[in-house]
C-alpha positions, 0 to 999 in steps of 0.5 A: 928405900930399896931400889933393888933386891939386896942381899945381907942388908945392915941398917944403923939408926943412931939415937940422938944424944941425950936418949936412949932406946927402950926395949919394950920386950923386957918386963920392966918397960911393957907398960911403956908402949907397943913393941918396935915394928917394921912395915912396908909403906909401898904396899907392893907386899901382899901381906902388908908388912916387911917384919920377917924380912929383918931376921934380926933387930937389936936396940944398943945403947946408941943406935937400933941396928937391923940385919936381913939376909934378903930385902926385896926392893920396897920402901920400909918403916922401922918404928921404935921408942926412945926416951928423952933424958937429957934437956938440950939440943942434940945432932942427929946422926944419919941412918946408915944402910949397907950390904954387908959384904959389898960396902960400896952398895950403901945409903944415908939418911938426912942428919938434924937437930933433935930438941928435948925440953 
């Protein structure tokens, strides 16, 4: 959730241990499901989606990373898929968002426990 218009935003969402991100844009994973998506949930966006606000998104080995040069205030949801590879209970590191050139402007989500059976 962005309470104000923000510039040069970085969002990092770490994957729980025992999981890996699935890049559905690769031919090897195209049958797995739908591609990652970003949407605005506050519905103040006349087009109903905030996808183009994020200029770049990456699924790295350990986290999903989003970049936006300008992000209007609102609530956004980014959906992607992960694959569980190890059974067990794992701590989830909180999502972190910040303005890249003003790191004192930041936000953090909740951590948690992730169970793979």
